[in-house]
N, C-alpha and C positions, 0 to 999 in steps of 0.2 A: 064730304066726309068728315065725320067727327074724329077729332083726336081721341084716341083709345085713353081711357082713363085708367091710370095705373093705381093698383092699390098701394097704400102705404106700406102694407105688409110685404109685398113683392119689392118694392124699393129697399126695404129694410133687409129683406133677404139678400138682394144683390150687393148691398153695401157689406153686409156681413160676410159675404163670401170673398169679395175684394179684400176686406180687412183681414180675413182669415189668410188668404193666399200672401198678402203682404207679411203678416205675422209669422207665417211658415217659413217665408224666405229669409226674414230677420234671423228666426231661430236656427235655420239650417245653417246660415252664414256664422253664426255665434258657435254652434255645435261643430262646425267643419273647422273653424279657428281653433275652437277649444280641443277638438278631437286630433289636428295636426299638432298641437302643442303637446298634448299627452303622448301621442305617438312619438314625437322627438324625445320627450322625456323618457319614455320606456327604452328608446333607442340608447340613449345616454346611460341609462342604468344598466342595460344589457352589456354595453361596451366596457363600463367600469367593472361590472361582475367579471367579465371575461378576462380582463386585463389583470384582476385580482387573482383570480384562479390560476392563470398563468405565472404570475409573479410567486405565488405560494408554491406551486409546482416545481418551479426553479428552484427557490430557496430550500424546500424540502430535499430535492435531488442533492443540493451541493451539502446539506447536513448530512444525508446518508453517506455521502463520497468522504466527507470529513471523518465521520464515525467509523468507516470502513479502514480508512487509512490509519486512524489512530489505533484501531484494533490489530491492525498488522504492524505497528511498529512495538517492538519490545526492547528490552535491555538485552542487546544480543550477547554481550560479553561483560562479565564482571569486571571491576575495577582492576587495573594493571595488566589486563589481558587485550589483546589486539584482534579484532575480527577481520577475517579474509573469507570470502565465500561463506560456506555454511559451517565454519569453524571458529574457534577462538584458540589463539596462542599465547603462550606465555613465555618471556625470554627473561631468564634468570641474570642477576647481576653477580651472583656468588659463583663458585666453582665447586664441583663435588665429582664422586666417581658416577659411573653410569648406573650402577644399582642404586645408590643414594638418590640420584636424580630421579630415576623411576619412582622409587619410593615418595618423593616429594609430589610428584605428579600424580599418584594414585590418591594421595591425600587430598587432592584439589579435585577429585572425581575426574581425572584426565589421565593420561599417559605420556610418555616421552613422544615427541612430534612424529606424527605419520602424515606424509604427503601423498595425496591421490592422483595428482596430475603435475605436470611440468610448471603450470601458472603458480600453484601453491609452492613449489620448490623454489622458483624465482622469487616469490615473495619472501620466504625464508631467507634466502640468502642476502638479498636486498636489505632486509631489516635487521638482520642479527648483527652486522658491522664486521670488522676485522677479526673480531675473536672466534675460535672454534666452539661448536656447541654440540652437545650429544642430542641425537635422535633417537628414534625408537627402533632402529634396525639391530638386529643380533642374530647370531648364528651359533651353532654346537660347536663347529669347526670348520677350517676352510674347504673341507669336502661336502659340507652341507648348504643348502640354499639359505639366502638372508630372509628373515621373518621380521614382521613388525611385532610389537608388543602384544597385539591381540590376536598373535599366532595366525595371521594370514601371511600368504608368502609375497615377498617384495617382487615385482615385475621386472625388475632390472632395468627400468626406462632410462636410468643413469646408472653406469657401472660404478661398483664400489672399489677404491683402490686398497690394496694391502691385503694381509692374509690373517688379521685379528679377528676377534669375535664381536665387536661393538662398533657401531657406526656413528659417525659424526661429520658435521658439516664444517668445512673451512674454505674460505675464500668462495670459489665456484665449483667445488668438487666435494664428493662424498668419500671419506677415507675411514678406514679402521684402525681400531686402537684396543690395548687391553683395558679392562674395565676399571682398573685402579688409578688411571690418570685423571687427575682432577681437571675438569672443564665446565664451563658454563652449559647451560641445557636449555631445551625447548620443549614445553609440554603442548599438548593439543587436545581439543575435545569439541563435541559438537556444539553450536551456539543454542542459547534458549530458543530462539526464534526458529531454527530448523528442527527442534525437538516438538515446539507447539505445533508445527505445520504437519507434522506426521500423523 
C-alpha cells in the first residue's frame, strides 16, 4: 500500500486549526485574567461607593440632629432672669410695696411670681435666700380665697399664714402681710422657649 498523499492544503488547514485553538486558548487566558482583574476593580469600586454613601448618610443625619437641637435651643430667659421648668423668674435686689412690685413685673411683661407645683415653690425658696419676697398671691379679705395675679384661684397646696391680703415667701413658709410693707419681690413669666413650642 502506498502511503496516502496529503495535500498541502489539508496540512495547512490542520496547522491553521491547531494554531487557532492555541490562539483561542491564549486569548481566553488573557481575557479571563483581564476579566477577573476588571471584576475585582468593579467590586472595589462598588465597595468604595457603598462606604461613601453610608458615610454621607451618617454625616447628614448628624448634621440634621445638630440642626434640630440648635433649633430647639433658645434664649429661654432674658438677662438677670433665672429659668426653671417652663418659666423665668426675676429676684429683685430692692424692696417695695406689693402693688409697686406688681407694677414692676407688669412692665417686664410678667407678674408677681406664681408657682404651679411644689418643685417651683422649692426652687423659689432655695434661690431667694433669707429675705422675704412678695409673690403673686392676694385676696379681698380673710373671708375670700387666695388668688394669683392672673385671677386664677390658689389651690392651697401650701397653706398661707396670717389674715392679711398679700402673700410673701419667708424661709420655708408662705405668709401674708399688708400691701405697704416694703419687701423684695419675685416676678415670673413663661420662658421664650415654652412660648415658641406652643
